[in-house]
C-alpha positions in Angstrom: 0.4 -76.0 -63.3 0.3 -79.2 -61.3 4.0 -79.2 -60.7 3.7 -75.6 -59.3 0.9 -76.8 -56.9 2.8 -79.9 -55.9 6.0 -78.1 -54.9 4.7 -76.7 -51.5 3.4 -80.2 -50.6 6.9 -81.6 -51.2 8.6 -78.9 -49.1 6.2 -79.4 -46.2 6.8 -83.1 -46.3 10.6 -82.4 -46.3 10.1 -80.1 -43.3 8.9 -83.1 -41.4 11.9 -85.3 -42.0 13.3 -86.0 -38.6 16.9 -86.6 -39.8 17.2 -83.1 -41.2 18.7 -80.3 -39.1 16.4 -77.7 -37.6 17.7 -75.2 -40.1 16.9 -77.4 -43.1 13.4 -78.3 -41.7 12.8 -74.5 -41.2 14.1 -73.8 -44.7 11.8 -76.3 -46.3 8.7 -75.1 -44.5 9.7 -71.4 -45.3 10.2 -72.3 -49.0 6.6 -73.8 -49.0 5.3 -70.5 -47.6 7.1 -68.5 -50.3 5.9 -70.8 -53.1 2.3 -70.4 -51.9 2.7 -66.6 -51.7 4.2 -66.5 -55.2 1.4 -68.8 -56.4 -1.1 -66.3 -55.0 0.5 -63.5 -56.9 0.7 -65.5 -60.1 -3.0 -66.5 -59.8 -3.8 -62.8 -59.9 -1.6 -62.0 -62.8 1.3 -60.6 -60.8 5.0 -61.4 -60.2 7.7 -60.0 -58.0 11.1 -59.1 -59.4 13.3 -61.8 -57.8 16.4 -59.7 -58.8 15.3 -56.9 -56.5 15.5 -57.0 -52.7 12.3 -57.3 -50.9 10.4 -59.8 -53.1 9.8 -62.2 -50.1 8.4 -59.4 -48.1 6.2 -58.2 -50.9 4.9 -61.7 -51.6 4.0 -62.3 -47.9 2.5 -58.9 -47.3 0.2 -59.2 -50.3 -1.4 -62.5 -49.2 -4.5 -60.6 -47.8 -5.1 -59.2 -51.3 -4.1 -62.2 -53.4 -5.7 -65.1 -51.6 -7.7 -63.4 -48.9 -5.4 -64.7 -46.1 -6.5 -63.0 -42.9 -4.5 -59.9 -42.2 -3.8 -61.0 -38.6 -2.1 -64.1 -39.9 0.4 -62.1 -42.0 2.6 -60.9 -39.2 3.6 -64.4 -38.1 4.7 -65.2 -41.7 6.7 -61.9 -41.8 8.3 -62.9 -38.5 9.3 -66.2 -40.1 10.8 -64.3 -43.0 12.9 -62.2 -40.6 14.0 -65.4 -38.8 15.0 -66.9 -42.2 17.1 -63.8 -42.9 18.8 -64.0 -39.6 19.6 -67.7 -40.1 20.8 -67.2 -43.7 22.7 -64.0 -43.3 23.9 -64.1 -39.7 24.2 -67.8 -39.0 21.7 -67.7 -36.1 20.4 -71.1 -35.0 16.8 -72.1 -35.5 14.9 -73.3 -32.5 12.6 -76.2 -32.6 9.7 -73.8 -31.7 10.5 -71.8 -34.8 10.5 -74.9 -36.9 7.2 -75.9 -35.5 5.7 -72.5 -36.1 7.0 -72.4 -39.7 5.6 -75.9 -40.4 2.2 -75.1 -38.9 2.0 -71.8 -40.8 3.0 -73.5 -44.0 0.4 -76.2 -43.6 -2.4 -73.7 -42.7 -1.5 -71.5 -45.7 -1.4 -74.5 -48.0 -4.9 -75.5 -46.9 -6.1 -71.9 -47.4 -4.6 -71.5 -50.8 -6.0 -74.8 -52.0 -9.5 -73.8 -50.8 -9.1 -70.3 -52.4 -8.0 -71.9 -55.7 -10.9 -74.3 -55.6 -13.3 -71.3 -55.1 -11.6 -68.7 -57.3 -9.4 -70.5 -59.9 -10.7 -74.0 -60.2 -9.2 -74.4 -63.6 -5.8 -74.2 -61.9 -6.5 -77.5 -60.2 -7.3 -79.4 -63.4 
């Protein structure tokens, strides 16, 4: 379980590496968001089917239910998901503002998920 919890930390750290392109910084921060969203699902006994389209959207949009992430904070994560799709599938460039938003949202979600785990699933932190 510790390796699963450490993965978002590593990706957030990678998202701050100055030598990486903005696209790679964004990807690392977005990956942390997805890992945390998947962790929320798993902590509640659920999984998404990664072989089916929409699993990123499902994981993000269930955060209010899985880890009590405030509903008003879900739309920025969903906007980042859409930006990631544009970048990956259309070759759109990522702005520094998008990188900053992705990093700050990832760090906020990380803190929230850790606090939620401490309160709701403390055995996951052993």
